[in-house]
C-alpha positions, 0 to 999 in steps of 0.5 A, a space after each residue: 499499499 506504502 509503495 503504491 501509493 508513492 507511485 501513485 503520487 510520485 511522492 518520495 519516501 523511504 521504507 527503513 527495515 529497522 528489526 530488534 534484536 533478542 527482544 524479550 530478552 533484552 527489556 529494560 526491567 525499571 522501564 518496563 515495571 512503569 508500561 505495566 503500569 500504565 497499561 493496568 496491571 497491578 504492583 504485586 503482578 509485576 514484582 512477581 513477574 519481574 522478579 520471578 525473571 530476573 532470580 530464574 535458574 536454567 537448566 539444560 536438558 538434553 536426550 540425555 538427560 538434565 544438565 547438573 549446574 545451571 546459568 541465571 541471575 541472583 539478586 546480586 546479580 539479576 537478568 533483564 528482559 522477559 524471557 521466551 516462551 514466557 505468557 507475558 512476554 507478548 503482551 509486556 512488549 506490546 507496553 514497551 513498543 507501544 510507548 515507542 511508536 507513541 514518542 516517536 511520533 510525538 517527536 515528529 516522526 512517521 508518515 501521513 498519507 491521504 490515501 487515494 482509495 478513501 481520501 483518508 489522513 493515515 498516521 503512521 509510524 511503523 509496521 511492526 509483527 513482534 521485533 521486525 519492523 519496518 520504519 516509513 519515511 515520508 518525504 514532507 513534500 511529493 516532490 525532494 531531493 535524495 538528499 533532504 529525502 536520506 537527511 530526514 529518514 536518518 534523523 527518524 532511524 536515529 531517533 528511532 533507534 535511541 528509543 529501542 536502546 533506551 527500553 533495552 532493546 536493539 536494533 540487529 544489523 544484519 536485519 536491517 534494510 532501507 529501499 526508497 522510493 526517490 523519483 526524477 523525471 524524463 521528459 515528463 515521465 517519472 522514474 525511480 532512482 536507482 541506488 548508484 544514484 544516491 549518495 553514499 551514506 546511508 541510513 546507518 543505524 545505532 548500537 547500544 555502544 555509540 558506534 554506527 552499523 550500515 544498513 542494507 540497500 
């Protein structure tokens, strides 16, 4: 739908895949506790959930039996995350991603698209399926330079990455990409620019270490 709207109106846009890595295992518990409270979860239930995850011991089970040694957290060195297979992990990540999306939109990012089919204004930050995320960048004007489009997409990507890191998440470089829809006109006919026609430095992502990693094109 997004690509179709861009093509119909020749409106410059970008779809950026910014997938999180190990999203259930990286959730920061101080943030998680506040978010679960905002969704109406009672404080005692939150305490039981998070303290259990922080101090849980894990044993490896194979066809030869269970391991004698274990790994996990303690009250002195607590683990983070919701845990894979935990029934509360999905709702917990929904609360966390809702915070990220809300802050991202309030910061002025995301796409504001008028549908050609229904004449409705759609305000869209991202398309998410658990940790698989496609950010939608829609140029403020129908036609802009490649540099302006990339700069806007880069600013939004940095903001998304910063919000993710603040909640304990992080983007996975090998699963990140940027797909640019940038138009130019040949004798009045709109055509898409090739990758080679775009500036070289495009949409790097921010890592928790403070370094950056390139996106794939």
